[in-house]
py3Dmol code that shows the C-alpha trace and the ligand (Angstrom):
import py3Dmol

protein = """\
ATOM      1  CA  UNK A   1       0.059  -0.033   0.100  1.00  0.00           C
ATOM      2  CA  UNK A   2       1.630   3.390  -1.076  1.00  0.00           C
ATOM      3  CA  UNK A   3       1.689   6.058   1.664  1.00  0.00           C
ATOM      4  CA  UNK A   4      -0.403   9.213   1.232  1.00  0.00           C
ATOM      5  CA  UNK A   5       2.719  11.127   0.151  1.00  0.00           C
ATOM      6  CA  UNK A   6       3.317   8.668  -2.702  1.00  0.00           C
ATOM      7  CA  UNK A   7      -0.119   8.792  -3.734  1.00  0.00           C
ATOM      8  CA  UNK A   8      -0.266  12.679  -3.934  1.00  0.00           C
ATOM      9  CA  UNK A   9       2.798  12.577  -6.021  1.00  0.00           C
ATOM     10  CA  UNK A  10       1.396  10.391  -8.678  1.00  0.00           C
ATOM     11  CA  UNK A  11      -1.811  12.440  -8.859  1.00  0.00           C
ATOM     12  CA  UNK A  12       0.244  15.358  -9.399  1.00  0.00           C
ATOM     13  CA  UNK A  13       2.190  13.792 -12.267  1.00  0.00           C
ATOM     14  CA  UNK A  14      -1.088  12.905 -13.895  1.00  0.00           C
ATOM     15  CA  UNK A  15      -2.573  16.284 -13.516  1.00  0.00           C
ATOM     16  CA  UNK A  16       0.663  17.787 -14.895  1.00  0.00           C
ATOM     17  CA  UNK A  17       0.556  15.499 -17.893  1.00  0.00           C
ATOM     18  CA  UNK A  18      -3.119  16.468 -18.592  1.00  0.00           C
ATOM     19  CA  UNK A  19      -4.191  18.246 -21.488  1.00  0.00           C
ATOM     20  CA  UNK A  20      -7.685  17.923 -22.729  1.00  0.00           C
ATOM     21  CA  UNK A  21      -8.373  17.457 -26.319  1.00  0.00           C
ATOM     22  CA  UNK A  22     -11.997  18.700 -25.957  1.00  0.00           C
ATOM     23  CA  UNK A  23     -14.627  19.875 -23.460  1.00  0.00           C
ATOM     24  CA  UNK A  24     -15.690  16.391 -22.718  1.00  0.00           C
ATOM     25  CA  UNK A  25     -12.490  15.370 -21.657  1.00  0.00           C
ATOM     26  CA  UNK A  26     -12.091  18.347 -19.347  1.00  0.00           C
ATOM     27  CA  UNK A  27     -15.359  17.564 -17.765  1.00  0.00           C
ATOM     28  CA  UNK A  28     -14.178  14.037 -17.084  1.00  0.00           C
ATOM     29  CA  UNK A  29     -11.232  15.171 -15.612  1.00  0.00           C
ATOM     30  CA  UNK A  30     -13.158  17.694 -13.324  1.00  0.00           C
ATOM     31  CA  UNK A  31     -15.322  14.931 -12.136  1.00  0.00           C
ATOM     32  CA  UNK A  32     -12.406  12.618 -11.434  1.00  0.00           C
ATOM     33  CA  UNK A  33     -10.402  15.066  -9.494  1.00  0.00           C
ATOM     34  CA  UNK A  34     -12.560  17.961  -8.297  1.00  0.00           C
ATOM     35  CA  UNK A  35     -16.207  16.183  -8.182  1.00  0.00           C
ATOM     36  CA  UNK A  36     -17.996  15.538  -4.815  1.00  0.00           C
ATOM     37  CA  UNK A  37     -16.680  12.045  -5.005  1.00  0.00           C
ATOM     38  CA  UNK A  38     -13.636  13.102  -6.705  1.00  0.00           C
ATOM     39  CA  UNK A  39      -9.879  12.425  -5.675  1.00  0.00           C
ATOM     40  CA  UNK A  40      -9.200  15.709  -3.858  1.00  0.00           C
ATOM     41  CA  UNK A  41     -12.272  15.202  -1.591  1.00  0.00           C
ATOM     42  CA  UNK A  42     -11.188  11.351  -1.045  1.00  0.00           C
ATOM     43  CA  UNK A  43      -7.680  12.304  -0.069  1.00  0.00           C
ATOM     44  CA  UNK A  44      -8.861  14.973   2.239  1.00  0.00           C
ATOM     45  CA  UNK A  45     -10.928  12.133   3.740  1.00  0.00           C
ATOM     46  CA  UNK A  46      -7.695   9.842   4.496  1.00  0.00           C
ATOM     47  CA  UNK A  47      -6.263  12.586   6.688  1.00  0.00           C
ATOM     48  CA  UNK A  48      -7.818  11.191   9.656  1.00  0.00           C
ATOM     49  CA  UNK A  49      -5.720   8.196   9.371  1.00  0.00           C
ATOM     50  CA  UNK A  50      -2.473  10.261   9.400  1.00  0.00           C
ATOM     51  CA  UNK A  51      -0.726  10.162  12.635  1.00  0.00           C
ATOM     52  CA  UNK A  52      -0.966  13.471  14.348  1.00  0.00           C
ATOM     53  CA  UNK A  53       2.611  14.741  14.265  1.00  0.00           C
ATOM     54  CA  UNK A  54       2.593  14.348  10.424  1.00  0.00           C
ATOM     55  CA  UNK A  55      -0.703  16.002   9.845  1.00  0.00           C
ATOM     56  CA  UNK A  56       0.599  19.651   9.287  1.00  0.00           C
ATOM     57  CA  UNK A  57       3.088  18.292   6.524  1.00  0.00           C
ATOM     58  CA  UNK A  58       0.350  16.054   5.070  1.00  0.00           C
ATOM     59  CA  UNK A  59      -2.054  18.989   5.188  1.00  0.00           C
ATOM     60  CA  UNK A  60       0.345  21.221   3.282  1.00  0.00           C
ATOM     61  CA  UNK A  61       0.718  18.492   0.373  1.00  0.00           C
ATOM     62  CA  UNK A  62      -2.949  17.985   0.271  1.00  0.00           C
ATOM     63  CA  UNK A  63      -3.348  21.660  -0.298  1.00  0.00           C
ATOM     64  CA  UNK A  64      -0.969  21.693  -3.098  1.00  0.00           C
ATOM     65  CA  UNK A  65      -2.676  18.915  -4.841  1.00  0.00           C
ATOM     66  CA  UNK A  66      -5.960  20.915  -4.711  1.00  0.00           C
ATOM     67  CA  UNK A  67      -4.598  23.849  -5.859  1.00  0.00           C
ATOM     68  CA  UNK A  68      -2.885  22.175  -8.707  1.00  0.00           C
ATOM     69  CA  UNK A  69      -5.925  20.243  -9.716  1.00  0.00           C
ATOM     70  CA  UNK A  70      -7.949  23.591  -9.643  1.00  0.00           C
ATOM     71  CA  UNK A  71      -5.393  25.712 -11.530  1.00  0.00           C
ATOM     72  CA  UNK A  72      -5.214  23.064 -14.473  1.00  0.00           C
ATOM     73  CA  UNK A  73      -8.910  23.227 -14.537  1.00  0.00           C
ATOM     74  CA  UNK A  74      -9.114  26.930 -14.710  1.00  0.00           C
ATOM     75  CA  UNK A  75      -6.590  27.251 -17.590  1.00  0.00           C
ATOM     76  CA  UNK A  76      -8.997  25.175 -19.700  1.00  0.00           C
ATOM     77  CA  UNK A  77     -12.345  25.907 -18.572  1.00  0.00           C
ATOM     78  CA  UNK A  78     -13.308  28.575 -21.331  1.00  0.00           C
ATOM     79  CA  UNK A  79     -12.827  25.763 -23.716  1.00  0.00           C
ATOM     80  CA  UNK A  80     -15.979  25.778 -25.775  1.00  0.00           C
ATOM     81  CA  UNK A  81     -18.027  22.560 -25.881  1.00  0.00           C
ATOM     82  CA  UNK A  82     -17.026  20.425 -28.637  1.00  0.00           C
ATOM     83  CA  UNK A  83     -13.812  22.582 -29.325  1.00  0.00           C
ATOM     84  CA  UNK A  84     -10.694  20.612 -30.049  1.00  0.00           C
ATOM     85  CA  UNK A  85      -7.911  23.265 -29.290  1.00  0.00           C
ATOM     86  CA  UNK A  86      -4.697  21.869 -27.597  1.00  0.00           C
ATOM     87  CA  UNK A  87      -3.186  24.122 -24.957  1.00  0.00           C
ATOM     88  CA  UNK A  88      -4.625  26.787 -22.913  1.00  0.00           C
ATOM     89  CA  UNK A  89      -7.084  29.330 -24.432  1.00  0.00           C
ATOM     90  CA  UNK A  90      -5.707  32.932 -25.136  1.00  0.00           C
ATOM     91  CA  UNK A  91      -6.868  35.660 -22.756  1.00  0.00           C
ATOM     92  CA  UNK A  92      -8.226  38.256 -24.897  1.00  0.00           C
ATOM     93  CA  UNK A  93      -8.553  40.730 -22.319  1.00  0.00           C
ATOM     94  CA  UNK A  94      -4.722  41.085 -21.605  1.00  0.00           C
ATOM     95  CA  UNK A  95      -3.430  44.526 -23.012  1.00  0.00           C
ATOM     96  CA  UNK A  96      -1.600  43.959 -26.328  1.00  0.00           C
ATOM     97  CA  UNK A  97       2.271  44.601 -26.756  1.00  0.00           C
ATOM     98  CA  UNK A  98       2.517  48.231 -28.310  1.00  0.00           C
ATOM     99  CA  UNK A  99       4.144  48.382 -31.608  1.00  0.00           C
ATOM    100  CA  UNK A 100       6.054  51.610 -32.120  1.00  0.00           C
ATOM    101  CA  UNK A 101       5.301  53.154 -35.695  1.00  0.00           C
ATOM    102  CA  UNK A 102       7.860  55.107 -37.286  1.00  0.00           C
ATOM    103  CA  UNK A 103       7.116  58.143 -39.586  1.00  0.00           C
ATOM    104  CA  UNK A 104       8.704  59.014 -42.970  1.00  0.00           C
ATOM    105  CA  UNK A 105      11.557  61.520 -42.939  1.00  0.00           C
ATOM    106  CA  UNK A 106      10.305  64.870 -44.215  1.00  0.00           C
ATOM    107  CA  UNK A 107      13.022  64.949 -46.748  1.00  0.00           C
ATOM    108  CA  UNK A 108      11.895  61.571 -48.288  1.00  0.00           C
ATOM    109  CA  UNK A 109       8.270  62.776 -48.137  1.00  0.00           C
ATOM    110  CA  UNK A 110       9.415  65.935 -50.238  1.00  0.00           C
ATOM    111  CA  UNK A 111      11.856  64.204 -52.455  1.00  0.00           C
ATOM    112  CA  UNK A 112       8.914  61.540 -53.313  1.00  0.00           C
ATOM    113  CA  UNK A 113       6.529  64.604 -53.748  1.00  0.00           C
ATOM    114  CA  UNK A 114       8.919  66.382 -56.215  1.00  0.00           C
ATOM    115  CA  UNK A 115       9.622  63.262 -58.282  1.00  0.00           C
ATOM    116  CA  UNK A 116       6.182  62.152 -58.677  1.00  0.00           C
ATOM    117  CA  UNK A 117       5.035  65.639 -59.929  1.00  0.00           C
ATOM    118  CA  UNK A 118       7.599  65.260 -62.570  1.00  0.00           C
ATOM    119  CA  UNK A 119       6.800  61.587 -63.155  1.00  0.00           C
ATOM    120  CA  UNK A 120       3.212  62.763 -63.923  1.00  0.00           C
ATOM    121  CA  UNK A 121       4.483  64.905 -66.811  1.00  0.00           C
ATOM    122  CA  UNK A 122       6.675  62.194 -68.322  1.00  0.00           C
ATOM    123  CA  UNK A 123      10.030  62.468 -66.418  1.00  0.00           C
ATOM    124  CA  UNK A 124      11.559  59.284 -65.286  1.00  0.00           C
ATOM    125  CA  UNK A 125      13.596  59.110 -62.166  1.00  0.00           C
ATOM    126  CA  UNK A 126      17.500  58.271 -62.602  1.00  0.00           C
ATOM    127  CA  UNK A 127      19.864  57.902 -59.876  1.00  0.00           C
ATOM    128  CA  UNK A 128      23.784  57.778 -59.838  1.00  0.00           C
ATOM    129  CA  UNK A 129      26.724  56.937 -57.580  1.00  0.00           C
ATOM    130  CA  UNK A 130      27.581  59.573 -54.653  1.00  0.00           C
ATOM    131  CA  UNK A 131      31.461  58.980 -55.194  1.00  0.00           C
ATOM    132  CA  UNK A 132      31.813  60.501 -58.650  1.00  0.00           C
ATOM    133  CA  UNK A 133      34.810  60.864 -61.202  1.00  0.00           C
ATOM    134  CA  UNK A 134      35.916  64.309 -62.109  1.00  0.00           C
ATOM    135  CA  UNK A 135      34.452  63.817 -65.703  1.00  0.00           C
ATOM    136  CA  UNK A 136      30.865  63.369 -64.565  1.00  0.00           C
ATOM    137  CA  UNK A 137      30.928  65.954 -61.569  1.00  0.00           C
ATOM    138  CA  UNK A 138      32.903  68.746 -63.506  1.00  0.00           C
ATOM    139  CA  UNK A 139      34.609  68.431 -66.778  1.00  0.00           C
ATOM    140  CA  UNK A 140      31.845  67.009 -68.906  1.00  0.00           C
ATOM    141  CA  UNK A 141      29.596  69.693 -67.428  1.00  0.00           C
ATOM    142  CA  UNK A 142      31.772  72.336 -69.126  1.00  0.00           C
ATOM    143  CA  UNK A 143      33.930  72.779 -66.070  1.00  0.00           C
ATOM    144  CA  UNK A 144      37.520  71.764 -67.105  1.00  0.00           C
ATOM    145  CA  UNK A 145      40.250  71.539 -64.725  1.00  0.00           C
ATOM    146  CA  UNK A 146      40.965  74.985 -63.744  1.00  0.00           C
ATOM    147  CA  UNK A 147      37.590  76.527 -64.529  1.00  0.00           C
ATOM    148  CA  UNK A 148      36.959  79.173 -61.702  1.00  0.00           C
ATOM    149  CA  UNK A 149      33.377  77.840 -61.148  1.00  0.00           C
ATOM    150  CA  UNK A 150      34.858  74.734 -59.477  1.00  0.00           C
ATOM    151  CA  UNK A 151      35.520  76.965 -56.478  1.00  0.00           C
ATOM    152  CA  UNK A 152      31.729  77.786 -56.136  1.00  0.00           C
ATOM    153  CA  UNK A 153      31.524  74.341 -54.698  1.00  0.00           C
ATOM    154  CA  UNK A 154      33.602  73.339 -51.871  1.00  0.00           C
ATOM    155  CA  UNK A 155      34.583  69.825 -52.999  1.00  0.00           C
ATOM    156  CA  UNK A 156      35.438  66.900 -50.817  1.00  0.00           C
ATOM    157  CA  UNK A 157      37.967  64.737 -52.473  1.00  0.00           C
ATOM    158  CA  UNK A 158      38.703  61.068 -51.845  1.00  0.00           C
ATOM    159  CA  UNK A 159      42.142  60.764 -50.468  1.00  0.00           C
ATOM    160  CA  UNK A 160      43.116  57.509 -52.215  1.00  0.00           C
ATOM    161  CA  UNK A 161      42.191  58.773 -55.667  1.00  0.00           C
ATOM    162  CA  UNK A 162      42.634  62.514 -56.825  1.00  0.00           C
ATOM    163  CA  UNK A 163      40.129  61.737 -59.660  1.00  0.00           C
ATOM    164  CA  UNK A 164      37.280  60.962 -57.098  1.00  0.00           C
ATOM    165  CA  UNK A 165      35.220  63.378 -55.391  1.00  0.00           C
ATOM    166  CA  UNK A 166      31.845  63.153 -53.442  1.00  0.00           C
ATOM    167  CA  UNK A 167      29.528  64.620 -55.902  1.00  0.00           C
ATOM    168  CA  UNK A 168      28.734  68.214 -55.506  1.00  0.00           C
ATOM    169  CA  UNK A 169      25.393  68.010 -57.232  1.00  0.00           C
ATOM    170  CA  UNK A 170      23.189  65.472 -58.995  1.00  0.00           C
ATOM    171  CA  UNK A 171      24.037  67.126 -62.397  1.00  0.00           C
ATOM    172  CA  UNK A 172      26.580  64.151 -62.463  1.00  0.00           C
ATOM    173  CA  UNK A 173      23.680  61.763 -62.709  1.00  0.00           C
ATOM    174  CA  UNK A 174      22.384  63.943 -65.721  1.00  0.00           C
ATOM    175  CA  UNK A 175      25.754  63.467 -67.129  1.00  0.00           C
ATOM    176  CA  UNK A 176      25.514  59.760 -66.888  1.00  0.00           C
ATOM    177  CA  UNK A 177      22.035  59.753 -68.409  1.00  0.00           C
ATOM    178  CA  UNK A 178      23.358  61.752 -71.323  1.00  0.00           C
ATOM    179  CA  UNK A 179      26.265  59.173 -71.774  1.00  0.00           C
ATOM    180  CA  UNK A 180      24.017  56.149 -71.799  1.00  0.00           C
ATOM    181  CA  UNK A 181      20.462  56.789 -72.823  1.00  0.00           C
ATOM    182  CA  UNK A 182      18.919  57.394 -76.206  1.00  0.00           C
ATOM    183  CA  UNK A 183      17.429  60.829 -77.073  1.00  0.00           C
ATOM    184  CA  UNK A 184      15.025  62.427 -76.219  1.00  0.00           C
ATOM    185  CA  UNK A 185      15.884  62.534 -72.498  1.00  0.00           C
ATOM    186  CA  UNK A 186      13.478  63.382 -69.732  1.00  0.00           C
ATOM    187  CA  UNK A 187      14.885  62.629 -66.278  1.00  0.00           C
ATOM    188  CA  UNK A 188      14.517  63.649 -62.653  1.00  0.00           C
ATOM    189  CA  UNK A 189      17.654  62.984 -60.584  1.00  0.00           C
ATOM    190  CA  UNK A 190      17.040  62.883 -56.660  1.00  0.00           C
ATOM    191  CA  UNK A 191      19.923  62.150 -54.334  1.00  0.00           C
ATOM    192  CA  UNK A 192      22.501  63.247 -51.651  1.00  0.00           C
ATOM    193  CA  UNK A 193      25.232  65.741 -52.394  1.00  0.00           C
ATOM    194  CA  UNK A 194      28.133  66.734 -50.432  1.00  0.00           C
ATOM    195  CA  UNK A 195      30.167  70.170 -49.819  1.00  0.00           C
ATOM    196  CA  UNK A 196      32.862  71.126 -47.668  1.00  0.00           C
ATOM    197  CA  UNK A 197      30.781  73.707 -45.610  1.00  0.00           C
ATOM    198  CA  UNK A 198      31.021  74.501 -41.835  1.00  0.00           C
ATOM    199  CA  UNK A 199      27.814  72.822 -40.128  1.00  0.00           C
ATOM    200  CA  UNK A 200      25.332  75.439 -39.010  1.00  0.00           C
ATOM    201  CA  UNK A 201      21.644  76.013 -39.092  1.00  0.00           C
ATOM    202  CA  UNK A 202      21.998  77.480 -42.712  1.00  0.00           C
ATOM    203  CA  UNK A 203      24.578  75.144 -44.067  1.00  0.00           C
ATOM    204  CA  UNK A 204      25.526  71.442 -43.937  1.00  0.00           C
ATOM    205  CA  UNK A 205      28.291  69.257 -45.460  1.00  0.00           C
ATOM    206  CA  UNK A 206      25.650  67.086 -47.138  1.00  0.00           C
ATOM    207  CA  UNK A 207      22.229  67.924 -48.523  1.00  0.00           C
ATOM    208  CA  UNK A 208      19.826  66.590 -51.048  1.00  0.00           C
ATOM    209  CA  UNK A 209      18.895  67.690 -54.482  1.00  0.00           C
ATOM    210  CA  UNK A 210      16.498  66.673 -57.328  1.00  0.00           C
ATOM    211  CA  UNK A 211      17.776  67.942 -60.706  1.00  0.00           C
ATOM    212  CA  UNK A 212      15.623  67.780 -64.008  1.00  0.00           C
ATOM    213  CA  UNK A 213      16.870  67.461 -67.494  1.00  0.00           C
ATOM    214  CA  UNK A 214      14.951  67.585 -70.953  1.00  0.00           C
ATOM    215  CA  UNK A 215      16.665  67.472 -74.199  1.00  0.00           C
ATOM    216  CA  UNK A 216      14.838  67.004 -77.503  1.00  0.00           C
ATOM    217  CA  UNK A 217      14.326  68.886 -80.622  1.00  0.00           C
ATOM    218  CA  UNK A 218      12.861  72.124 -80.204  1.00  0.00           C
ATOM    219  CA  UNK A 219      12.995  72.404 -76.457  1.00  0.00           C
ATOM    220  CA  UNK A 220      12.890  76.169 -75.516  1.00  0.00           C
ATOM    221  CA  UNK A 221      13.230  78.510 -72.532  1.00  0.00           C
ATOM    222  CA  UNK A 222       9.391  78.884 -72.632  1.00  0.00           C
ATOM    223  CA  UNK A 223       9.019  75.092 -72.165  1.00  0.00           C
ATOM    224  CA  UNK A 224      11.386  75.279 -69.076  1.00  0.00           C
ATOM    225  CA  UNK A 225       9.334  78.100 -67.508  1.00  0.00           C
ATOM    226  CA  UNK A 226       6.208  76.267 -68.088  1.00  0.00           C
ATOM    227  CA  UNK A 227       7.451  73.135 -66.596  1.00  0.00           C
ATOM    228  CA  UNK A 228       8.498  74.956 -63.619  1.00  0.00           C
ATOM    229  CA  UNK A 229       5.375  76.900 -63.243  1.00  0.00           C
ATOM    230  CA  UNK A 230       3.478  73.492 -63.036  1.00  0.00           C
ATOM    231  CA  UNK A 231       5.734  72.305 -60.334  1.00  0.00           C
ATOM    232  CA  UNK A 232       5.298  75.481 -58.207  1.00  0.00           C
ATOM    233  CA  UNK A 233       1.567  75.566 -58.511  1.00  0.00           C
ATOM    234  CA  UNK A 234       1.558  71.898 -57.694  1.00  0.00           C
ATOM    235  CA  UNK A 235       3.890  71.923 -54.742  1.00  0.00           C
ATOM    236  CA  UNK A 236       2.919  75.272 -53.257  1.00  0.00           C
ATOM    237  CA  UNK A 237      -0.528  76.284 -54.597  1.00  0.00           C
ATOM    238  CA  UNK A 238      -2.139  77.913 -57.323  1.00  0.00           C
ATOM    239  CA  UNK A 239      -1.589  81.453 -56.010  1.00  0.00           C
ATOM    240  CA  UNK A 240       2.106  81.257 -55.773  1.00  0.00           C
ATOM    241  CA  UNK A 241       3.857  83.683 -58.257  1.00  0.00           C
ATOM    242  CA  UNK A 242       7.216  83.047 -59.791  1.00  0.00           C
ATOM    243  CA  UNK A 243      10.088  85.164 -61.024  1.00  0.00           C
ATOM    244  CA  UNK A 244      13.298  84.279 -62.822  1.00  0.00           C
ATOM    245  CA  UNK A 245      16.562  86.161 -62.159  1.00  0.00           C
ATOM    246  CA  UNK A 246      19.530  86.142 -64.698  1.00  0.00           C
ATOM    247  CA  UNK A 247      22.297  83.946 -63.219  1.00  0.00           C
ATOM    248  CA  UNK A 248      25.410  82.029 -64.029  1.00  0.00           C
ATOM    249  CA  UNK A 249      26.169  78.147 -64.121  1.00  0.00           C
ATOM    250  CA  UNK A 250      28.750  76.771 -66.328  1.00  0.00           C
ATOM    251  CA  UNK A 251      26.549  74.003 -67.839  1.00  0.00           C
ATOM    252  CA  UNK A 252      23.778  76.223 -68.865  1.00  0.00           C
ATOM    253  CA  UNK A 253      23.327  79.302 -71.153  1.00  0.00           C
ATOM    254  CA  UNK A 254      21.330  81.309 -70.568  1.00  0.00           C
ATOM    255  CA  UNK A 255      21.058  80.603 -66.813  1.00  0.00           C
ATOM    256  CA  UNK A 256      18.462  81.862 -64.219  1.00  0.00           C
ATOM    257  CA  UNK A 257      17.639  81.374 -60.661  1.00  0.00           C
ATOM    258  CA  UNK A 258      13.874  80.964 -59.882  1.00  0.00           C
ATOM    259  CA  UNK A 259      12.038  82.823 -56.784  1.00  0.00           C
ATOM    260  CA  UNK A 260       8.519  82.150 -55.579  1.00  0.00           C
ATOM    261  CA  UNK A 261       6.258  84.393 -53.754  1.00  0.00           C
ATOM    262  CA  UNK A 262       6.706  83.662 -49.978  1.00  0.00           C
ATOM    263  CA  UNK A 263       4.391  81.040 -49.021  1.00  0.00           C
ATOM    264  CA  UNK A 264       4.682  82.051 -45.380  1.00  0.00           C
ATOM    265  CA  UNK A 265       3.791  85.849 -45.436  1.00  0.00           C
ATOM    266  CA  UNK A 266       2.276  85.934 -48.993  1.00  0.00           C
ATOM    267  CA  UNK A 267       4.569  88.698 -50.069  1.00  0.00           C
ATOM    268  CA  UNK A 268       4.126  91.137 -47.041  1.00  0.00           C
ATOM    269  CA  UNK A 269       7.474  90.224 -45.593  1.00  0.00           C
ATOM    270  CA  UNK A 270       8.544  87.704 -42.809  1.00  0.00           C
ATOM    271  CA  UNK A 271      11.650  85.965 -41.612  1.00  0.00           C
ATOM    272  CA  UNK A 272      11.687  83.141 -44.274  1.00  0.00           C
ATOM    273  CA  UNK A 273      11.761  85.518 -47.138  1.00  0.00           C
ATOM    274  CA  UNK A 274      13.897  88.028 -45.149  1.00  0.00           C
ATOM    275  CA  UNK A 275      11.216  90.710 -45.687  1.00  0.00           C
ATOM    276  CA  UNK A 276      11.674  90.849 -49.453  1.00  0.00           C
ATOM    277  CA  UNK A 277       8.497  88.777 -50.147  1.00  0.00           C
ATOM    278  CA  UNK A 278      10.350  86.377 -52.510  1.00  0.00           C
ATOM    279  CA  UNK A 279      12.352  82.858 -51.723  1.00  0.00           C
ATOM    280  CA  UNK A 280      14.615  81.564 -54.056  1.00  0.00           C
ATOM    281  CA  UNK A 281      14.093  77.817 -54.909  1.00  0.00           C
ATOM    282  CA  UNK A 282      16.004  76.650 -57.751  1.00  0.00           C
ATOM    283  CA  UNK A 283      18.750  77.458 -60.447  1.00  0.00           C
ATOM    284  CA  UNK A 284      18.109  76.340 -64.089  1.00  0.00           C
ATOM    285  CA  UNK A 285      18.819  77.247 -67.721  1.00  0.00           C
ATOM    286  CA  UNK A 286      19.210  75.928 -71.343  1.00  0.00           C
ATOM    287  CA  UNK A 287      21.673  73.017 -71.377  1.00  0.00           C
ATOM    288  CA  UNK A 288      25.045  74.690 -72.644  1.00  0.00           C
ATOM    289  CA  UNK A 289      26.063  73.562 -76.318  1.00  0.00           C
ATOM    290  CA  UNK A 290      29.454  72.383 -74.992  1.00  0.00           C
ATOM    291  CA  UNK A 291      28.031  70.000 -72.623  1.00  0.00           C
ATOM    292  CA  UNK A 292      25.709  68.548 -75.440  1.00  0.00           C
ATOM    293  CA  UNK A 293      28.797  68.208 -77.579  1.00  0.00           C
ATOM    294  CA  UNK A 294      30.778  66.489 -74.854  1.00  0.00           C
ATOM    295  CA  UNK A 295      28.107  63.637 -75.100  1.00  0.00           C
ATOM    296  CA  UNK A 296      28.005  63.529 -78.911  1.00  0.00           C
ATOM    297  CA  UNK A 297      24.683  65.463 -79.415  1.00  0.00           C
ATOM    298  CA  UNK A 298      24.436  67.991 -82.080  1.00  0.00           C
ATOM    299  CA  UNK A 299      23.451  71.356 -80.539  1.00  0.00           C
ATOM    300  CA  UNK A 300      22.270  72.663 -83.949  1.00  0.00           C
ATOM    301  CA  UNK A 301      19.617  69.656 -84.019  1.00  0.00           C
ATOM    302  CA  UNK A 302      18.680  69.251 -80.187  1.00  0.00           C
ATOM    303  CA  UNK A 303      18.416  71.632 -77.154  1.00  0.00           C
ATOM    304  CA  UNK A 304      17.501  71.214 -73.642  1.00  0.00           C
ATOM    305  CA  UNK A 305      16.734  72.747 -70.461  1.00  0.00           C
ATOM    306  CA  UNK A 306      17.990  71.634 -66.918  1.00  0.00           C
ATOM    307  CA  UNK A 307      17.098  72.792 -63.476  1.00  0.00           C
ATOM    308  CA  UNK A 308      18.185  71.981 -59.934  1.00  0.00           C
ATOM    309  CA  UNK A 309      16.660  72.321 -56.445  1.00  0.00           C
ATOM    310  CA  UNK A 310      17.518  71.574 -52.801  1.00  0.00           C
ATOM    311  CA  UNK A 311      15.069  69.083 -51.177  1.00  0.00           C
ATOM    312  CA  UNK A 312      16.017  70.795 -47.731  1.00  0.00           C
ATOM    313  CA  UNK A 313      14.958  74.175 -49.099  1.00  0.00           C
ATOM    314  CA  UNK A 314      11.778  72.886 -50.363  1.00  0.00           C
ATOM    315  CA  UNK A 315      10.993  71.308 -47.205  1.00  0.00           C
ATOM    316  CA  UNK A 316      12.138  74.273 -45.161  1.00  0.00           C
ATOM    317  CA  UNK A 317       9.499  76.300 -47.100  1.00  0.00           C
ATOM    318  CA  UNK A 318       6.784  73.854 -46.753  1.00  0.00           C
ATOM    319  CA  UNK A 319       7.003  73.090 -42.884  1.00  0.00           C
ATOM    320  CA  UNK A 320       9.147  76.247 -41.710  1.00  0.00           C
ATOM    321  CA  UNK A 321      11.994  74.050 -40.462  1.00  0.00           C
ATOM    322  CA  UNK A 322      14.514  76.838 -39.767  1.00  0.00           C
ATOM    323  CA  UNK A 323      17.708  74.794 -38.774  1.00  0.00           C
ATOM    324  CA  UNK A 324      19.183  72.414 -41.405  1.00  0.00           C
ATOM    325  CA  UNK A 325      20.811  70.414 -38.703  1.00  0.00           C
ATOM    326  CA  UNK A 326      17.503  69.033 -37.370  1.00  0.00           C
ATOM    327  CA  UNK A 327      17.154  66.711 -40.579  1.00  0.00           C
ATOM    328  CA  UNK A 328      20.035  64.638 -39.413  1.00  0.00           C
ATOM    329  CA  UNK A 329      20.064  64.778 -35.751  1.00  0.00           C
ATOM    330  CA  UNK A 330      17.589  61.916 -35.549  1.00  0.00           C
ATOM    331  CA  UNK A 331      15.643  63.355 -32.777  1.00  0.00           C
ATOM    332  CA  UNK A 332      12.392  61.571 -32.689  1.00  0.00           C
ATOM    333  CA  UNK A 333      10.476  64.680 -31.284  1.00  0.00           C
ATOM    334  CA  UNK A 334      11.463  66.413 -34.481  1.00  0.00           C
ATOM    335  CA  UNK A 335      10.486  63.563 -36.572  1.00  0.00           C
ATOM    336  CA  UNK A 336       7.148  62.769 -34.909  1.00  0.00           C
ATOM    337  CA  UNK A 337       5.883  66.162 -35.945  1.00  0.00           C
ATOM    338  CA  UNK A 338       5.822  64.732 -39.512  1.00  0.00           C
ATOM    339  CA  UNK A 339       3.768  61.517 -38.453  1.00  0.00           C
ATOM    340  CA  UNK A 340       1.137  61.028 -41.019  1.00  0.00           C
ATOM    341  CA  UNK A 341       2.284  63.144 -43.813  1.00  0.00           C
ATOM    342  CA  UNK A 342       2.674  61.115 -46.886  1.00  0.00           C
TER     343      UNK A 342
END
"""
ligand_1 = """\
12
LIG
N 23.880 71.987 -60.397
C 23.414 73.262 -59.819
C 23.643 73.260 -58.319
O 24.014 72.405 -57.898
C 21.965 73.374 -60.105
C 21.433 73.598 -61.406
C 21.170 72.484 -62.017
C 21.631 74.727 -62.157
C 20.709 72.462 -63.620
C 21.093 74.831 -63.478
C 20.816 73.643 -64.126
O 23.766 74.322 -57.823
"""
view = py3Dmol.view(width=600, height=400)
view.addModel(protein, "pdb")
view.setStyle({"model": 0}, {"cartoon": {"style": "trace"}})
view.addModel(ligand_1, "xyz")
view.setStyle({"model": 1}, {"stick": {}})
view.zoomTo()
view.show()
């Protein structure tokens, strides 16, 4: 005859191993262990046979058995009649584990917006390498070795190879497109560019550009203006005015800079427009004949326009971000302010 202790151990093993396949099995279990004539009651009944000095210990063991039997039953008691689930039923009232959602970076949002506006009018997106050779970043763009315009862009050179630079503009991608793609060409080139500037609220050693290029027969300055006007009204709203000022870029002739009427004050004067009512947003012009010739395109037959804008600048105007450093500091408090914009 096994002792009471041994018996309890055996029952405990049985309970631990028990996993009902359905509600009927669970009911069988309940009757066997917890019913009015069940094992737990029965074992409690045997307490009177235990010698007085062992009662305390036996009582503890018995309570343990009772709790184990009840806990097992509780685990499965929500089991639907006829259900065949194995294992414990999920507790749907428990709070879920929160999933932190990210936000799109404002620069990416604006870059996507710019490229998709140009895609709508037939431009396709082209990208190129950030480490460029001298030919694609400078020389082919009508900036030979000692051209003074090279000083306009404080260039980072790659120490191991004097022919390599971190591209100073995405015009280098336009050069690559002219080299490889058949005419007519209509591309928009987004990407990161680098210039050796001291980091401050108004300058950074890297930023982002979107540059466009259109080369075909009979492309005129009027086409350039119309295209940019379309972009401005879509991006900043119908009432935005534009103006062109003559400027200089080695790879365009004639060249211009384009301003838009200040979207913050509407022209009456504020910090963004420095009280002038206008904010500069991009450089543009007709592709220089020398650049066309560099890629074997006959300037007597083909003409083209190009333009380039800073993504940070457009984002700053759209969202009044007044410190360029915020874009790359990864401060979630800054980024969260753009939650939900697409
Ligand atoms: N590449 C010029 C810049 O980085 C912008 C530009 C592009 C100007 C195309 C004219 C035409 O400043």
